C-alpha positions as CSV (number, residue, x, y, z in Angstrom):
1,X,39.4,7.3,-75.4
2,X,36.8,4.8,-74.3
3,X,36.4,3.4,-70.8
4,X,37.6,0.0,-72.1
5,X,40.7,1.6,-73.7
6,X,41.5,3.4,-70.4
7,X,41.0,0.2,-68.4
8,X,43.4,-1.8,-70.7
9,X,46.0,1.0,-70.5
10,X,45.8,1.0,-66.7
11,X,46.3,-2.8,-66.6
12,X,49.2,-2.6,-69.0
13,X,50.9,0.2,-67.0
14,X,50.5,-1.8,-63.7
15,X,51.9,-4.9,-65.3
16,X,54.9,-3.1,-66.7
17,X,55.5,-1.9,-63.1
18,X,55.5,-5.5,-61.9
19,X,52.0,-5.8,-60.5
20,X,49.0,-8.0,-61.2
21,X,46.1,-6.2,-62.9
22,X,42.8,-7.7,-63.9
23,X,39.4,-6.4,-65.0
24,X,36.9,-7.1,-62.2
25,X,33.3,-7.2,-61.3
26,X,30.3,-6.1,-63.4
27,X,32.3,-5.2,-66.5
28,X,33.6,-8.8,-66.8
29,X,30.0,-10.1,-66.3
30,X,28.7,-7.8,-69.1
31,X,31.6,-8.7,-71.4
32,X,30.9,-12.4,-71.1
33,X,27.2,-11.7,-71.8
34,X,28.1,-9.8,-74.9
35,X,27.0,-6.5,-73.4
36,X,28.9,-3.2,-73.4
37,X,29.8,-2.4,-69.8
38,X,28.6,0.9,-68.4
39,X,31.9,1.3,-66.6
40,X,35.1,-0.6,-66.0
41,X,36.9,-1.7,-62.8
42,X,40.5,-2.9,-62.3
43,X,41.7,-5.0,-59.4
44,X,45.4,-5.1,-58.6
45,X,47.9,-6.1,-55.9
46,X,49.5,-2.6,-56.1
47,X,48.7,-0.6,-52.9
48,X,46.8,2.7,-53.3
49,X,49.9,4.9,-52.8
50,X,51.6,3.1,-55.6
51,X,48.6,3.5,-57.9
52,X,48.5,7.2,-57.2
53,X,52.2,7.4,-58.1
54,X,51.7,5.5,-61.3
55,X,48.8,7.6,-62.4
56,X,49.3,11.3,-61.6
57,X,46.1,13.2,-61.3
58,X,44.2,10.2,-60.0
59,X,42.1,10.5,-56.9
60,X,42.0,8.4,-53.8
61,X,38.2,8.2,-53.5
62,X,38.4,5.5,-50.9
63,X,42.1,5.0,-50.4
64,X,41.6,3.7,-46.9
65,X,39.7,0.9,-48.5
66,X,42.1,0.5,-51.3
67,X,40.2,2.4,-54.0
68,X,41.7,5.0,-56.5
69,X,39.9,6.6,-59.4
70,X,42.0,7.1,-62.5
71,X,40.6,9.9,-64.7
72,X,41.9,10.5,-68.2
73,X,40.4,11.8,-71.5
74,X,36.9,12.3,-70.0
75,X,36.8,8.6,-68.8
76,X,37.3,7.2,-65.4
77,X,38.2,3.8,-64.1
78,X,38.1,2.6,-60.5
79,X,41.3,0.7,-59.4
80,X,40.9,-1.3,-56.3
81,X,43.7,-3.1,-54.4
82,X,43.1,-6.8,-53.6
83,X,41.8,-7.0,-50.1
84,X,39.9,-8.9,-47.5
85,X,37.5,-7.1,-45.2
86,X,36.9,-7.2,-41.5
87,X,33.4,-6.8,-40.0
88,X,30.9,-4.2,-41.3
89,X,29.6,-2.4,-38.2
90,X,27.8,0.3,-40.2
91,X,26.3,-2.2,-42.7
92,X,28.0,-0.5,-45.6
93,X,31.8,-0.2,-45.2
94,X,34.3,-2.6,-43.5
95,X,35.7,-1.5,-40.1
96,X,39.1,-2.4,-41.5
97,X,40.7,-3.8,-44.6
98,X,43.7,-6.0,-45.1
99,X,45.4,-5.8,-48.4
100,X,45.6,-9.2,-50.0
101,X,48.2,-10.6,-52.5
102,X,45.9,-12.7,-54.7
103,X,42.7,-12.1,-56.7
104,X,41.3,-15.4,-55.2
105,X,41.3,-13.8,-51.8
106,X,39.8,-10.6,-53.1
107,X,36.8,-12.1,-54.8
108,X,35.6,-13.7,-51.5
109,X,34.4,-10.3,-50.2
110,X,32.3,-9.5,-53.3
111,X,28.5,-9.8,-53.4
112,X,27.4,-12.3,-56.1
113,X,29.1,-15.0,-58.0
114,X,28.3,-13.4,-61.3
115,X,30.1,-10.2,-60.1
116,X,33.1,-12.2,-58.7
117,X,34.7,-12.9,-62.1
118,X,38.0,-11.4,-63.2
119,X,39.5,-11.2,-66.7
120,X,43.1,-11.0,-67.8
121,X,43.0,-8.3,-70.5
122,X,46.1,-9.7,-72.2
123,X,45.1,-13.3,-72.6
124,X,41.3,-12.9,-72.2
125,X,41.5,-15.7,-69.6
126,X,38.7,-15.6,-67.0
127,X,39.6,-16.2,-63.4
128,X,36.6,-17.8,-61.7
129,X,37.1,-18.8,-58.0
130,X,33.4,-18.7,-57.0
131,X,31.5,-20.5,-59.8
132,X,30.3,-17.3,-61.5
133,X,30.5,-18.7,-65.0
134,X,28.3,-21.6,-64.2
135,X,25.7,-19.2,-62.7
136,X,25.9,-16.9,-65.7
137,X,25.2,-19.9,-67.9
138,X,22.3,-21.1,-65.7
139,X,20.9,-17.6,-65.1
140,X,21.3,-17.5,-61.4
141,X,22.0,-14.7,-58.9
142,X,23.8,-16.4,-56.0
143,X,25.7,-14.8,-53.0
144,X,29.3,-15.6,-52.6
145,X,29.6,-17.7,-49.5
146,X,27.1,-17.3,-46.7
147,X,24.3,-15.0,-48.0
148,X,23.3,-13.7,-44.6
149,X,26.9,-12.6,-44.0
150,X,27.1,-11.0,-47.4
151,X,23.9,-9.0,-46.8
152,X,24.9,-8.1,-43.3
153,X,28.0,-6.4,-44.7
154,X,25.9,-4.1,-46.9
155,X,22.1,-4.2,-46.7
156,X,21.8,-2.5,-50.1
157,X,22.8,-5.9,-51.5
158,X,19.3,-7.1,-50.7
159,X,18.0,-4.7,-53.3
160,X,20.9,-5.3,-55.7
161,X,20.0,-9.0,-55.8
162,X,16.6,-8.1,-57.1
163,X,18.0,-5.6,-59.6
164,X,20.4,-8.1,-61.2
165,X,17.8,-10.8,-61.3
166,X,15.3,-8.4,-63.0
167,X,17.8,-6.8,-65.4
168,X,19.3,-10.0,-66.5
169,X,16.2,-12.1,-66.4
170,X,17.7,-14.5,-63.9
171,X,16.3,-16.2,-60.8
172,X,17.6,-15.7,-57.3
173,X,19.2,-18.9,-55.9
174,X,17.0,-20.5,-53.1
175,X,19.4,-19.8,-50.2
176,X,20.1,-16.3,-51.4
177,X,16.3,-15.7,-51.8
178,X,15.6,-17.0,-48.3
179,X,18.2,-14.7,-46.9
180,X,16.7,-11.7,-48.7
181,X,13.3,-12.4,-47.3
182,X,14.6,-13.0,-43.8
183,X,16.5,-9.7,-43.7
184,X,14.2,-7.6,-45.8
185,X,13.2,-5.3,-42.9
186,X,16.9,-4.5,-42.4
187,X,17.0,-2.6,-45.7
188,X,15.7,0.4,-43.8
189,X,19.3,0.8,-42.4
190,X,20.6,1.9,-45.8
191,X,20.8,5.6,-46.5
192,X,17.9,7.1,-48.4
193,X,20.1,8.3,-51.2
194,X,21.5,4.8,-51.9
195,X,18.1,3.3,-51.8
196,X,16.7,5.9,-54.2
197,X,19.5,5.4,-56.7
198,X,19.1,1.6,-56.6
199,X,15.3,1.8,-57.0
200,X,15.7,4.2,-59.9
201,X,18.0,1.7,-61.6
202,X,15.4,-1.0,-61.2
203,X,12.8,1.4,-62.8
204,X,15.0,2.5,-65.7
205,X,17.0,-0.6,-66.8
206,X,14.2,-2.1,-68.9
207,X,12.8,-4.6,-66.4
208,X,10.8,-2.4,-64.0
209,X,7.8,-4.8,-63.8
210,X,9.9,-7.8,-63.0
211,X,12.0,-5.8,-60.6
212,X,9.0,-4.6,-58.6
213,X,7.3,-8.0,-58.6
214,X,10.5,-9.4,-57.1
215,X,10.6,-6.6,-54.5
216,X,7.1,-7.6,-53.5
217,X,7.9,-11.3,-53.5
218,X,10.9,-10.8,-51.2
219,X,9.0,-8.4,-48.9
220,X,11.4,-5.6,-49.7
221,X,8.6,-3.5,-51.2
222,X,6.7,-3.2,-47.9
223,X,9.9,-2.2,-46.2
224,X,10.9,0.3,-48.9
225,X,7.7,1.7,-50.3
226,X,4.8,0.6,-48.1
227,X,2.5,3.0,-49.9
228,X,3.1,1.1,-53.2
229,X,2.8,-2.3,-51.5
230,X,-0.7,-1.3,-50.4
231,X,-1.9,-1.1,-54.0
232,X,-2.2,-4.9,-54.1
233,X,-5.9,-6.1,-53.9
234,X,-7.3,-2.6,-54.2
235,X,-10.2,-3.2,-56.7
236,X,-11.0,-0.7,-59.5
237,X,-14.2,-0.1,-61.5
238,X,-14.1,-2.7,-64.3
239,X,-15.7,-0.3,-66.8
240,X,-12.5,1.8,-66.6
241,X,-10.0,-0.8,-65.5
242,X,-10.9,-4.2,-66.9
243,X,-7.3,-5.3,-66.2
244,X,-7.8,-5.6,-62.4
245,X,-6.6,-4.0,-59.3
246,X,-4.4,-1.0,-58.8
247,X,-1.2,-3.1,-58.4
248,X,-2.0,-5.1,-61.6
249,X,-2.5,-1.8,-63.5
250,X,0.7,-0.2,-62.1
251,X,2.7,-3.3,-63.0
252,X,1.4,-3.2,-66.6
253,X,2.5,0.4,-66.9
254,X,5.9,-0.5,-65.5
255,X,6.2,-3.1,-68.2
256,X,6.0,-0.4,-70.8
257,X,9.0,1.5,-69.5
258,X,12.0,1.0,-71.8
259,X,15.6,0.8,-70.7
260,X,17.1,4.3,-70.4
261,X,13.8,6.0,-69.8
262,X,13.6,9.2,-67.8
263,X,13.8,8.6,-64.0
264,X,11.1,11.1,-63.2
265,X,8.7,9.5,-65.7
266,X,9.4,6.1,-64.2
267,X,8.7,7.3,-60.7
268,X,5.6,9.2,-62.0
269,X,4.3,5.9,-63.4
270,X,5.0,4.0,-60.2
271,X,3.3,6.6,-58.0
272,X,0.6,8.0,-60.3
273,X,-2.2,6.0,-58.4
274,X,-0.5,5.9,-55.0
275,X,-3.4,7.9,-53.6
276,X,-6.0,5.2,-54.5
277,X,-5.6,2.8,-51.6
278,X,-6.3,5.4,-48.9
279,X,-9.3,6.9,-50.9
280,X,-10.9,3.6,-51.9
281,X,-14.7,3.7,-51.5
282,X,-16.8,0.6,-52.3
283,X,-20.0,0.9,-54.5
284,X,-22.9,2.5,-52.8
285,X,-26.4,1.8,-54.0
286,X,-27.6,-0.4,-56.9
287,X,-26.0,1.9,-59.5
288,X,-23.0,2.8,-57.6
289,X,-19.4,2.1,-58.5
290,X,-16.0,2.0,-56.8
291,X,-14.7,5.5,-56.3
292,X,-11.4,7.1,-55.4
293,X,-12.5,10.7,-54.6
294,X,-9.6,13.1,-54.4
295,X,-7.0,10.4,-55.1
296,X,-5.0,12.7,-57.2
297,X,-4.7,15.3,-54.5
298,X,-4.0,12.7,-51.8
299,X,-1.5,10.9,-54.2
300,X,0.3,14.1,-54.9
301,X,0.9,14.7,-51.2
302,X,2.0,11.1,-50.8
303,X,4.4,11.4,-53.7
304,X,5.9,14.5,-52.2
305,X,6.4,12.7,-48.9
306,X,8.1,9.8,-50.7
307,X,10.3,12.1,-52.7
308,X,11.3,13.9,-49.5
309,X,12.0,10.6,-47.7
310,X,14.2,9.4,-50.5
311,X,16.0,12.7,-50.8
312,X,15.0,13.6,-54.3
313,X,16.3,16.9,-55.6
314,X,13.8,19.7,-55.6
315,X,13.6,19.6,-59.4
316,X,13.0,15.8,-59.5
317,X,10.4,16.0,-56.7
318,X,8.6,18.8,-58.5
319,X,8.4,16.9,-61.7
320,X,7.3,13.6,-60.2
321,X,4.6,15.3,-58.2
322,X,3.4,17.2,-61.3
323,X,3.1,13.9,-63.1
324,X,0.9,12.6,-60.4
325,X,-1.1,15.8,-60.0
326,X,-1.9,16.2,-63.7
327,X,-2.4,12.6,-64.9
328,X,-6.2,12.8,-64.9
329,X,-6.4,16.1,-66.7
330,X,-6.2,14.4,-70.1
331,X,-9.8,13.2,-69.8
332,X,-10.9,16.9,-70.1
333,X,-8.6,18.1,-73.0
334,X,-11.3,18.1,-75.6
335,X,-13.5,20.3,-73.4
336,X,-10.8,22.7,-72.3
337,X,-10.8,26.3,-73.3
338,X,-8.0,26.9,-75.8
339,X,-6.1,29.0,-73.3
340,X,-6.3,26.2,-70.7
341,X,-5.2,23.6,-73.3
342,X,-2.2,25.7,-74.3
343,X,-1.2,26.2,-70.7
344,X,-1.5,22.5,-70.1
345,X,0.8,21.5,-72.9
346,X,3.3,24.1,-71.7
347,X,3.9,22.1,-68.5
348,X,7.6,21.5,-68.0
349,X,8.7,18.2,-69.8
350,X,5.2,17.8,-71.1
351,X,6.4,14.8,-73.1
352,X,6.6,12.9,-69.9
353,X,3.0,13.7,-69.0
354,X,1.9,12.6,-72.5
355,X,3.9,9.3,-72.2
356,X,2.5,8.5,-68.8
357,X,-1.0,9.1,-70.2
358,X,-0.3,6.7,-73.1
359,X,0.9,4.0,-70.7
360,X,-2.1,4.6,-68.4
361,X,-4.6,4.1,-71.3
362,X,-2.8,1.1,-72.8
363,X,-2.8,-0.5,-69.4
364,X,-6.5,0.0,-68.8
365,X,-9.4,0.9,-71.1
366,X,-7.2,1.4,-74.2
367,X,-9.1,4.4,-75.3
368,X,-6.6,6.7,-76.9
369,X,-8.8,9.5,-78.1
370,X,-7.4,12.1,-75.7
371,X,-3.9,11.1,-76.4
372,X,-4.3,11.4,-80.2
373,X,-6.2,14.7,-79.7
374,X,-3.2,16.2,-77.8
375,X,-0.7,14.8,-80.3
376,X,-2.6,16.3,-83.2
377,X,-2.9,19.6,-81.4
378,X,0.9,19.7,-80.8
379,X,1.6,18.7,-84.3
380,X,-0.7,21.3,-85.9
381,X,-0.1,24.2,-83.6
382,X,3.1,26.3,-84.0
383,X,5.2,26.7,-80.9
384,X,4.9,30.5,-81.1
385,X,1.1,30.1,-80.9
386,X,1.3,27.8,-77.9
387,X,3.8,30.0,-76.1
388,X,3.6,33.6,-77.6
389,X,5.6,36.5,-76.2
390,X,3.7,38.2,-73.4
391,X,1.7,41.3,-74.4
392,X,2.1,42.9,-71.0
393,X,4.5,42.6,-68.1
394,X,4.6,44.0,-64.6
395,X,6.5,47.1,-65.6
396,X,3.8,47.8,-68.2
397,X,1.2,47.7,-65.5
398,X,3.2,50.2,-63.4
399,X,3.4,52.5,-66.4
400,X,-0.4,52.3,-66.6
401,X,-0.6,53.5,-63.0
402,X,-1.2,50.2,-61.2
403,X,0.5,49.6,-57.9
404,X,2.4,46.3,-57.4
405,X,0.3,43.8,-55.5
406,X,-2.0,40.7,-55.9
407,X,-3.9,42.4,-58.7
408,X,-0.8,42.2,-60.9
409,X,-1.1,38.4,-61.2
410,X,-4.8,38.6,-61.9
411,X,-4.4,41.1,-64.7
412,X,-1.5,39.3,-66.3
413,X,-3.3,36.0,-66.2
414,X,-6.4,37.5,-67.7
415,X,-4.4,39.2,-70.4
416,X,-2.6,36.0,-71.2
417,X,-5.9,34.0,-71.4
418,X,-7.2,36.6,-73.8
419,X,-4.1,36.3,-75.9
420,X,-4.2,32.5,-75.9
421,X,-7.8,32.6,-76.9
422,X,-6.9,34.9,-79.8
423,X,-9.0,37.8,-78.4
424,X,-6.0,40.0,-77.7
425,X,-3.3,40.4,-80.3
426,X,-1.5,43.7,-79.7
427,X,0.0,45.5,-76.7
428,X,-2.5,48.3,-77.1
429,X,-5.5,45.9,-77.0
430,X,-4.0,44.3,-73.9
431,X,-3.6,47.7,-72.2
432,X,-7.2,48.7,-73.0
433,X,-8.5,45.3,-71.8
434,X,-6.6,45.7,-68.5
435,X,-7.9,49.2,-67.8
436,X,-11.5,48.3,-68.6
437,X,-11.5,44.9,-66.8
438,X,-9.5,46.2,-63.7
439,X,-10.2,49.8,-63.1
440,X,-7.5,51.3,-60.9
441,X,-10.1,52.7,-58.4
442,X,-11.1,49.1,-57.7
443,X,-7.5,47.8,-57.4
444,X,-7.6,47.6,-53.6
445,X,-10.9,45.8,-53.6
446,X,-9.6,43.3,-56.1
């Protein structure tokens, strides 16, 4: 069963029971635009307790606010009771809700006109009480009612205005845009998790460049990611970056991110040069050039701080920081020892490292030699050669008489390097190598 089929069945069931039931919100917008909605929402005058009765196994995810999640056949649809909201003291949820009897009352609490449309699934008639269809046709993101009031209700709407404008290729209506700029600093009141998720959507919905340009224009970028905002105007050596400053370069890379790309890759692209502004050094002397000494190390620490601030998972943070930490290593791939190269391409999710490097090159000097070198190496080198079974493990060293300790790591790394270089091919050769290279009488010294 698809999400659409479940939503239509829910509407039919509610109507048979004597209630109003309409598709609502983003799914209506997407259907009118000829896009397949990511999810479906239903609006009804049935109160939550009645919805729970009609759909056994459903869950009251926000029953106090009139929201029930109906789950069936691996799909889920949110069913919300028509309502009007009181004040939003916490800037996210209403202090109280009053259930309404009509859809016209309900849409007045929603964020933007293009999200305030409802659709009768039986007749396909569209209920438009806020001018949403005209704004869809004109390509406009406009708040419903007073924009400052809408944004005060939920500060995340400030970022959502940018996301919808970027994703749909729309412009933000003048009054709405002015309110976003006026209230930009208030976005800091939103929880880190919600901000992270909204920024990730901007990065991965296929319009990352436009999204971040709008974030900058609305002053939201300085409030959300001041480290990224500082990239603007930071010059780069033209022999390596003829495209311009760090912000121009980063935006060009963002433009290359397709819809549905990996979130960690997208964040890695955004932050790969975040260490350049604080490490900028102007040319010194007649033959000097702009330098960013240690910008990779500084940038990795900054990326880690940003990931922590936005409550990334440990796995996500580790991958984003790895992308930042390793993005300059590609310039050395043709000079690497074979063991070093094999270890490099064994980095977790190496395809993201390679893709970041491709975008980096195409958005600057356009020299693709290192990229093609690595692709050729991966294509021509069997996986079992890149990642062969270990010849020795810790228990093998103990059998040889070594005591567990720091020397274990040194021996195992030396053996692995010899194996990857093709100098050690058997367990016996590895044992002999270890005993000759790391005599047990020198173990404590090592």
